[in-house]
PDB file of the backbone (N, CA, C, O) and the ligand in Angstrom, with CONECT records:
HET     ZN  A 101       1
ATOM      1  N   MET A   1      21.337  -7.101  16.897  1.00  0.00           N
ATOM      2  CA  MET A   1      19.915  -6.760  16.974  1.00  0.00           C
ATOM      3  C   MET A   1      19.094  -7.884  16.382  1.00  0.00           C
ATOM      4  O   MET A   1      19.121  -8.091  15.169  1.00  0.00           O
ATOM      5  N   ASP A   2      18.376  -8.604  17.196  1.00  0.00           N
ATOM      6  CA  ASP A   2      17.514  -9.672  16.720  1.00  0.00           C
ATOM      7  C   ASP A   2      16.066  -9.224  16.763  1.00  0.00           C
ATOM      8  O   ASP A   2      15.524  -8.902  17.821  1.00  0.00           O
ATOM      9  N   LEU A   3      15.461  -9.211  15.605  1.00  0.00           N
ATOM     10  CA  LEU A   3      14.047  -8.884  15.549  1.00  0.00           C
ATOM     11  C   LEU A   3      13.257 -10.170  15.396  1.00  0.00           C
ATOM     12  O   LEU A   3      13.742 -11.141  14.815  1.00  0.00           O
ATOM     13  N   VAL A   4      12.071 -10.174  15.906  1.00  0.00           N
ATOM     14  CA  VAL A   4      11.213 -11.346  15.781  1.00  0.00           C
ATOM     15  C   VAL A   4      10.906 -11.586  14.300  1.00  0.00           C
ATOM     16  O   VAL A   4      10.419 -10.691  13.610  1.00  0.00           O
ATOM     17  N   PRO A   5      11.190 -12.782  13.822  1.00  0.00           N
ATOM     18  CA  PRO A   5      10.915 -13.068  12.398  1.00  0.00           C
ATOM     19  C   PRO A   5       9.438 -12.915  12.072  1.00  0.00           C
ATOM     20  O   PRO A   5       8.564 -13.268  12.864  1.00  0.00           O
ATOM     21  N   SER A   6       9.190 -12.392  10.911  1.00  0.00           N
ATOM     22  CA  SER A   6       7.807 -12.196  10.495  1.00  0.00           C
ATOM     23  C   SER A   6       7.725 -12.328   8.986  1.00  0.00           C
ATOM     24  O   SER A   6       8.638 -11.899   8.280  1.00  0.00           O
ATOM     25  N   PRO A   7       6.656 -12.910   8.483  1.00  0.00           N
ATOM     26  CA  PRO A   7       6.510 -13.071   7.037  1.00  0.00           C
ATOM     27  C   PRO A   7       6.249 -11.746   6.324  1.00  0.00           C
ATOM     28  O   PRO A   7       6.442 -11.640   5.112  1.00  0.00           O
ATOM     29  N   SER A   8       5.817 -10.752   7.065  1.00  0.00           N
ATOM     30  CA  SER A   8       5.471  -9.490   6.415  1.00  0.00           C
ATOM     31  C   SER A   8       6.590  -8.469   6.587  1.00  0.00           C
ATOM     32  O   SER A   8       7.343  -8.508   7.560  1.00  0.00           O
ATOM     33  N   SER A   9       6.682  -7.573   5.642  1.00  0.00           N
ATOM     34  CA  SER A   9       7.687  -6.532   5.693  1.00  0.00           C
ATOM     35  C   SER A   9       7.298  -5.484   6.718  1.00  0.00           C
ATOM     36  O   SER A   9       6.121  -5.271   7.012  1.00  0.00           O
ATOM     37  N   LYS A  10       8.315  -4.840   7.250  1.00  0.00           N
ATOM     38  CA  LYS A  10       8.051  -3.840   8.270  1.00  0.00           C
ATOM     39  C   LYS A  10       8.896  -2.596   8.055  1.00  0.00           C
ATOM     40  O   LYS A  10       9.966  -2.622   7.446  1.00  0.00           O
ATOM     41  N   PHE A  11       8.363  -1.514   8.583  1.00  0.00           N
ATOM     42  CA  PHE A  11       9.143  -0.287   8.623  1.00  0.00           C
ATOM     43  C   PHE A  11       9.719  -0.129  10.025  1.00  0.00           C
ATOM     44  O   PHE A  11       9.048  -0.383  11.025  1.00  0.00           O
ATOM     45  N   LEU A  12      10.955   0.290  10.071  1.00  0.00           N
ATOM     46  CA  LEU A  12      11.660   0.437  11.332  1.00  0.00           C
ATOM     47  C   LEU A  12      12.156   1.868  11.485  1.00  0.00           C
ATOM     48  O   LEU A  12      12.566   2.510  10.518  1.00  0.00           O
ATOM     49  N   LYS A  13      12.112   2.342  12.699  1.00  0.00           N
ATOM     50  CA  LYS A  13      12.704   3.652  12.974  1.00  0.00           C
ATOM     51  C   LYS A  13      14.077   3.427  13.584  1.00  0.00           C
ATOM     52  O   LYS A  13      14.208   2.828  14.651  1.00  0.00           O
ATOM     53  N   VAL A  14      15.094   3.915  12.892  1.00  0.00           N
ATOM     54  CA  VAL A  14      16.470   3.709  13.320  1.00  0.00           C
ATOM     55  C   VAL A  14      17.071   5.060  13.706  1.00  0.00           C
ATOM     56  O   VAL A  14      16.900   6.051  12.996  1.00  0.00           O
ATOM     57  N   VAL A  15      17.769   5.086  14.827  1.00  0.00           N
ATOM     58  CA  VAL A  15      18.461   6.299  15.234  1.00  0.00           C
ATOM     59  C   VAL A  15      19.933   6.170  14.869  1.00  0.00           C
ATOM     60  O   VAL A  15      20.611   5.236  15.297  1.00  0.00           O
ATOM     61  N   CYS A  16      20.413   7.103  14.086  1.00  0.00           N
ATOM     62  CA  CYS A  16      21.822   7.118  13.703  1.00  0.00           C
ATOM     63  C   CYS A  16      22.681   7.281  14.957  1.00  0.00           C
ATOM     64  O   CYS A  16      22.466   8.199  15.748  1.00  0.00           O
ATOM     65  N   GLU A  17      23.652   6.388  15.133  1.00  0.00           N
ATOM     66  CA  GLU A  17      24.487   6.459  16.337  1.00  0.00           C
ATOM     67  C   GLU A  17      25.504   7.594  16.246  1.00  0.00           C
ATOM     68  O   GLU A  17      26.119   7.975  17.242  1.00  0.00           O
ATOM     69  N   GLN A  18      25.666   8.114  15.069  1.00  0.00           N
ATOM     70  CA  GLN A  18      26.663   9.154  14.877  1.00  0.00           C
ATOM     71  C   GLN A  18      26.093  10.548  15.108  1.00  0.00           C
ATOM     72  O   GLN A  18      26.721  11.375  15.770  1.00  0.00           O
ATOM     73  N   CYS A  19      24.898  10.814  14.562  1.00  0.00           N
ATOM     74  CA  CYS A  19      24.340  12.174  14.671  1.00  0.00           C
ATOM     75  C   CYS A  19      22.960  12.198  15.311  1.00  0.00           C
ATOM     76  O   CYS A  19      22.366  13.267  15.448  1.00  0.00           O
ATOM     77  N   LYS A  20      22.439  11.039  15.707  1.00  0.00           N
ATOM     78  CA  LYS A  20      21.155  10.917  16.402  1.00  0.00           C
ATOM     79  C   LYS A  20      19.947  11.271  15.536  1.00  0.00           C
ATOM     80  O   LYS A  20      18.844  11.479  16.041  1.00  0.00           O
ATOM     81  N   ASN A  21      20.171  11.334  14.244  1.00  0.00           N
ATOM     82  CA  ASN A  21      19.046  11.533  13.334  1.00  0.00           C
ATOM     83  C   ASN A  21      18.147  10.301  13.349  1.00  0.00           C
ATOM     84  O   ASN A  21      18.631   9.170  13.321  1.00  0.00           O
ATOM     85  N   GLU A  22      16.856  10.522  13.393  1.00  0.00           N
ATOM     86  CA  GLU A  22      15.914   9.401  13.315  1.00  0.00           C
ATOM     87  C   GLU A  22      15.467   9.224  11.878  1.00  0.00           C
ATOM     88  O   GLU A  22      15.094  10.187  11.209  1.00  0.00           O
ATOM     89  N   GLN A  23      15.508   7.993  11.412  1.00  0.00           N
ATOM     90  CA  GLN A  23      15.164   7.725  10.020  1.00  0.00           C
ATOM     91  C   GLN A  23      14.323   6.466   9.921  1.00  0.00           C
ATOM     92  O   GLN A  23      14.586   5.475  10.602  1.00  0.00           O
ATOM     93  N   ILE A  24      13.309   6.513   9.068  1.00  0.00           N
ATOM     94  CA  ILE A  24      12.465   5.350   8.843  1.00  0.00           C
ATOM     95  C   ILE A  24      13.064   4.534   7.703  1.00  0.00           C
ATOM     96  O   ILE A  24      13.315   5.059   6.619  1.00  0.00           O
ATOM     97  N   ILE A  25      13.290   3.250   7.957  1.00  0.00           N
ATOM     98  CA  ILE A  25      13.812   2.381   6.900  1.00  0.00           C
ATOM     99  C   ILE A  25      12.920   1.157   6.743  1.00  0.00           C
ATOM    100  O   ILE A  25      12.170   0.793   7.649  1.00  0.00           O
ATOM    101  N   PHE A  26      13.017   0.535   5.582  1.00  0.00           N
ATOM    102  CA  PHE A  26      12.251  -0.642   5.233  1.00  0.00           C
ATOM    103  C   PHE A  26      13.102  -1.871   5.515  1.00  0.00           C
ATOM    104  O   PHE A  26      14.265  -1.913   5.113  1.00  0.00           O
ATOM    105  N   ASP A  27      12.555  -2.869   6.194  1.00  0.00           N
ATOM    106  CA  ASP A  27      13.402  -3.988   6.618  1.00  0.00           C
ATOM    107  C   ASP A  27      13.759  -4.955   5.489  1.00  0.00           C
ATOM    108  O   ASP A  27      14.486  -5.923   5.714  1.00  0.00           O
ATOM    109  N   LYS A  28      13.266  -4.709   4.300  1.00  0.00           N
ATOM    110  CA  LYS A  28      13.675  -5.522   3.158  1.00  0.00           C
ATOM    111  C   LYS A  28      14.290  -4.654   2.063  1.00  0.00           C
ATOM    112  O   LYS A  28      14.171  -4.941   0.872  1.00  0.00           O
ATOM    113  N   ALA A  29      14.935  -3.608   2.492  1.00  0.00           N
ATOM    114  CA  ALA A  29      15.626  -2.745   1.547  1.00  0.00           C
ATOM    115  C   ALA A  29      16.684  -3.557   0.797  1.00  0.00           C
ATOM    116  O   ALA A  29      17.324  -4.436   1.374  1.00  0.00           O
ATOM    117  N   SER A  30      16.864  -3.257  -0.491  1.00  0.00           N
ATOM    118  CA  SER A  30      17.782  -4.053  -1.311  1.00  0.00           C
ATOM    119  C   SER A  30      19.111  -3.347  -1.540  1.00  0.00           C
ATOM    120  O   SER A  30      19.978  -3.866  -2.243  1.00  0.00           O
ATOM    121  N   SER A  31      19.275  -2.182  -0.959  1.00  0.00           N
ATOM    122  CA  SER A  31      20.555  -1.496  -1.074  1.00  0.00           C
ATOM    123  C   SER A  31      20.924  -0.903   0.283  1.00  0.00           C
ATOM    124  O   SER A  31      20.095  -0.821   1.190  1.00  0.00           O
ATOM    125  N   VAL A  32      22.181  -0.495   0.403  1.00  0.00           N
ATOM    126  CA  VAL A  32      22.659   0.068   1.662  1.00  0.00           C
ATOM    127  C   VAL A  32      21.859   1.319   2.011  1.00  0.00           C
ATOM    128  O   VAL A  32      21.629   2.180   1.162  1.00  0.00           O
ATOM    129  N   VAL A  33      21.443   1.404   3.261  1.00  0.00           N
ATOM    130  CA  VAL A  33      20.696   2.574   3.718  1.00  0.00           C
ATOM    131  C   VAL A  33      21.639   3.465   4.509  1.00  0.00           C
ATOM    132  O   VAL A  33      22.232   3.045   5.503  1.00  0.00           O
ATOM    133  N   LYS A  34      21.766   4.709   4.045  1.00  0.00           N
ATOM    134  CA  LYS A  34      22.647   5.649   4.736  1.00  0.00           C
ATOM    135  C   LYS A  34      21.832   6.726   5.426  1.00  0.00           C
ATOM    136  O   LYS A  34      20.729   7.068   4.998  1.00  0.00           O
ATOM    137  N   CYS A  35      22.397   7.252   6.502  1.00  0.00           N
ATOM    138  CA  CYS A  35      21.793   8.383   7.195  1.00  0.00           C
ATOM    139  C   CYS A  35      21.729   9.566   6.232  1.00  0.00           C
ATOM    140  O   CYS A  35      22.701   9.879   5.545  1.00  0.00           O
ATOM    141  N   LEU A  36      20.564  10.217   6.194  1.00  0.00           N
ATOM    142  CA  LEU A  36      20.389  11.338   5.267  1.00  0.00           C
ATOM    143  C   LEU A  36      21.154  12.576   5.718  1.00  0.00           C
ATOM    144  O   LEU A  36      21.386  13.493   4.930  1.00  0.00           O
ATOM    145  N   VAL A  37      21.539  12.597   6.978  1.00  0.00           N
ATOM    146  CA  VAL A  37      22.231  13.766   7.529  1.00  0.00           C
ATOM    147  C   VAL A  37      23.749  13.628   7.405  1.00  0.00           C
ATOM    148  O   VAL A  37      24.415  14.525   6.888  1.00  0.00           O
ATOM    149  N   CYS A  38      24.295  12.502   7.881  1.00  0.00           N
ATOM    150  CA  CYS A  38      25.756  12.380   7.958  1.00  0.00           C
ATOM    151  C   CYS A  38      26.311  11.256   7.080  1.00  0.00           C
ATOM    152  O   CYS A  38      27.525  11.063   7.022  1.00  0.00           O
ATOM    153  N   GLU A  39      25.441  10.517   6.401  1.00  0.00           N
ATOM    154  CA  GLU A  39      25.834   9.446   5.494  1.00  0.00           C
ATOM    155  C   GLU A  39      26.474   8.250   6.198  1.00  0.00           C
ATOM    156  O   GLU A  39      27.108   7.416   5.550  1.00  0.00           O
ATOM    157  N   ASN A  40      26.315   8.162   7.491  1.00  0.00           N
ATOM    158  CA  ASN A  40      26.694   6.950   8.210  1.00  0.00           C
ATOM    159  C   ASN A  40      25.817   5.802   7.704  1.00  0.00           C
ATOM    160  O   ASN A  40      24.626   5.993   7.458  1.00  0.00           O
ATOM    161  N   VAL A  41      26.400   4.617   7.548  1.00  0.00           N
ATOM    162  CA  VAL A  41      25.613   3.470   7.090  1.00  0.00           C
ATOM    163  C   VAL A  41      24.720   2.974   8.223  1.00  0.00           C
ATOM    164  O   VAL A  41      25.204   2.588   9.286  1.00  0.00           O
ATOM    165  N   LEU A  42      23.417   2.991   7.981  1.00  0.00           N
ATOM    166  CA  LEU A  42      22.457   2.556   8.998  1.00  0.00           C
ATOM    167  C   LEU A  42      22.123   1.084   8.852  1.00  0.00           C
ATOM    168  O   LEU A  42      21.879   0.404   9.849  1.00  0.00           O
ATOM    169  N   ALA A  43      22.108   0.583   7.633  1.00  0.00           N
ATOM    170  CA  ALA A  43      21.717  -0.806   7.408  1.00  0.00           C
ATOM    171  C   ALA A  43      22.256  -1.293   6.071  1.00  0.00           C
ATOM    172  O   ALA A  43      22.417  -0.528   5.121  1.00  0.00           O
ATOM    173  N   GLU A  44      22.527  -2.594   6.031  1.00  0.00           N
ATOM    174  CA  GLU A  44      23.011  -3.217   4.798  1.00  0.00           C
ATOM    175  C   GLU A  44      22.121  -4.397   4.447  1.00  0.00           C
ATOM    176  O   GLU A  44      21.662  -5.111   5.338  1.00  0.00           O
ATOM    177  N   PRO A  45      21.874  -4.609   3.172  1.00  0.00           N
ATOM    178  CA  PRO A  45      21.074  -5.764   2.754  1.00  0.00           C
ATOM    179  C   PRO A  45      21.871  -7.047   2.927  1.00  0.00           C
ATOM    180  O   PRO A  45      23.091  -7.054   2.766  1.00  0.00           O
ATOM    181  N   THR A  46      21.183  -8.123   3.252  1.00  0.00           N
ATOM    182  CA  THR A  46      21.858  -9.412   3.429  1.00  0.00           C
ATOM    183  C   THR A  46      21.280 -10.465   2.493  1.00  0.00           C
ATOM    184  O   THR A  46      21.580 -11.651   2.633  1.00  0.00           O
ATOM    185  N   GLY A  47      20.474 -10.053   1.561  1.00  0.00           N
ATOM    186  CA  GLY A  47      19.837 -10.999   0.656  1.00  0.00           C
ATOM    187  C   GLY A  47      18.428 -11.345   1.113  1.00  0.00           C
ATOM    188  O   GLY A  47      17.607 -11.802   0.318  1.00  0.00           O
ATOM    189  N   GLY A  48      18.157 -11.134   2.357  1.00  0.00           N
ATOM    190  CA  GLY A  48      16.817 -11.347   2.908  1.00  0.00           C
ATOM    191  C   GLY A  48      16.482 -10.186   3.804  1.00  0.00           C
ATOM    192  O   GLY A  48      16.137  -9.095   3.350  1.00  0.00           O
ATOM    193  N   LYS A  49      16.590 -10.444   5.076  1.00  0.00           N
ATOM    194  CA  LYS A  49      16.341  -9.378   6.033  1.00  0.00           C
ATOM    195  C   LYS A  49      17.536  -8.441   6.096  1.00  0.00           C
ATOM    196  O   LYS A  49      18.687  -8.841   5.923  1.00  0.00           O
ATOM    197  N   ILE A  50      17.216  -7.178   6.349  1.00  0.00           N
ATOM    198  CA  ILE A  50      18.281  -6.185   6.367  1.00  0.00           C
ATOM    199  C   ILE A  50      19.077  -6.263   7.675  1.00  0.00           C
ATOM    200  O   ILE A  50      18.527  -6.566   8.734  1.00  0.00           O
ATOM    201  N   ASN A  51      20.363  -5.988   7.581  1.00  0.00           N
ATOM    202  CA  ASN A  51      21.235  -5.987   8.750  1.00  0.00           C
ATOM    203  C   ASN A  51      21.395  -4.555   9.249  1.00  0.00           C
ATOM    204  O   ASN A  51      22.028  -3.725   8.597  1.00  0.00           O
ATOM    205  N   ILE A  52      20.816  -4.280  10.407  1.00  0.00           N
ATOM    206  CA  ILE A  52      20.812  -2.922  10.931  1.00  0.00           C
ATOM    207  C   ILE A  52      22.014  -2.689  11.824  1.00  0.00           C
ATOM    208  O   ILE A  52      22.278  -3.465  12.743  1.00  0.00           O
ATOM    209  N   LYS A  53      22.735  -1.625  11.551  1.00  0.00           N
ATOM    210  CA  LYS A  53      23.978  -1.344  12.285  1.00  0.00           C
ATOM    211  C   LYS A  53      23.715  -0.689  13.626  1.00  0.00           C
ATOM    212  O   LYS A  53      24.458  -0.915  14.581  1.00  0.00           O
ATOM    213  N   SER A  54      22.686   0.107  13.711  1.00  0.00           N
ATOM    214  CA  SER A  54      22.396   0.823  14.939  1.00  0.00           C
ATOM    215  C   SER A  54      21.738  -0.101  15.959  1.00  0.00           C
ATOM    216  O   SER A  54      20.994  -1.011  15.592  1.00  0.00           O
ATOM    217  N   LYS A  55      22.015   0.135  17.232  1.00  0.00           N
ATOM    218  CA  LYS A  55      21.350  -0.628  18.282  1.00  0.00           C
ATOM    219  C   LYS A  55      20.054   0.043  18.704  1.00  0.00           C
ATOM    220  O   LYS A  55      19.258  -0.533  19.446  1.00  0.00           O
ATOM    221  N   ASN A  56      19.852   1.245  18.237  1.00  0.00           N
ATOM    222  CA  ASN A  56      18.660   1.992  18.632  1.00  0.00           C
ATOM    223  C   ASN A  56      17.616   1.908  17.517  1.00  0.00           C
ATOM    224  O   ASN A  56      17.546   2.777  16.648  1.00  0.00           O
ATOM    225  N   VAL A  57      16.812   0.854  17.559  1.00  0.00           N
ATOM    226  CA  VAL A  57      15.844   0.568  16.525  1.00  0.00           C
ATOM    227  C   VAL A  57      14.475   0.378  17.160  1.00  0.00           C
ATOM    228  O   VAL A  57      14.339  -0.306  18.174  1.00  0.00           O
ATOM    229  N   LYS A  58      13.478   0.980  16.564  1.00  0.00           N
ATOM    230  CA  LYS A  58      12.113   0.755  17.031  1.00  0.00           C
ATOM    231  C   LYS A  58      11.258   0.247  15.889  1.00  0.00           C
ATOM    232  O   LYS A  58      11.337   0.734  14.761  1.00  0.00           O
ATOM    233  N   LEU A  59      10.437  -0.747  16.207  1.00  0.00           N
ATOM    234  CA  LEU A  59       9.512  -1.283  15.218  1.00  0.00           C
ATOM    235  C   LEU A  59       8.283  -0.393  15.155  1.00  0.00           C
ATOM    236  O   LEU A  59       7.688  -0.066  16.181  1.00  0.00           O
ATOM    237  N   LEU A  60       7.914  -0.010  13.962  1.00  0.00           N
ATOM    238  CA  LEU A  60       6.705   0.788  13.793  1.00  0.00           C
ATOM    239  C   LEU A  60       5.522  -0.145  13.572  1.00  0.00           C
ATOM    240  O   LEU A  60       5.556  -1.010  12.696  1.00  0.00           O
ATOM    241  N   SER A  61       4.506   0.032  14.350  1.00  0.00           N
ATOM    242  CA  SER A  61       3.337  -0.846  14.191  1.00  0.00           C
ATOM    243  C   SER A  61       2.248  -0.146  13.395  1.00  0.00           C
ATOM    244  O   SER A  61       1.188  -0.724  13.157  1.00  0.00           O
TER     245      SER A  61
HETATM  246 ZN    ZN A 101      23.670  10.388  10.960  1.00  0.00          ZN2+
END
């Protein structure tokens, strides 16, 4: 998943591939983001931009 680089932080809507729960995450989260329903890992921090595991991601404007 390649997102257009941007200097500003963004909120993303990620759909859990395991249970289809939709969750809003912050693209500069500093810890692992897990699905609140099934605890599947949705995203991991990489030191900068977050690495999102799901392919179903929408940018919130
Ligand atoms: Zn889930």
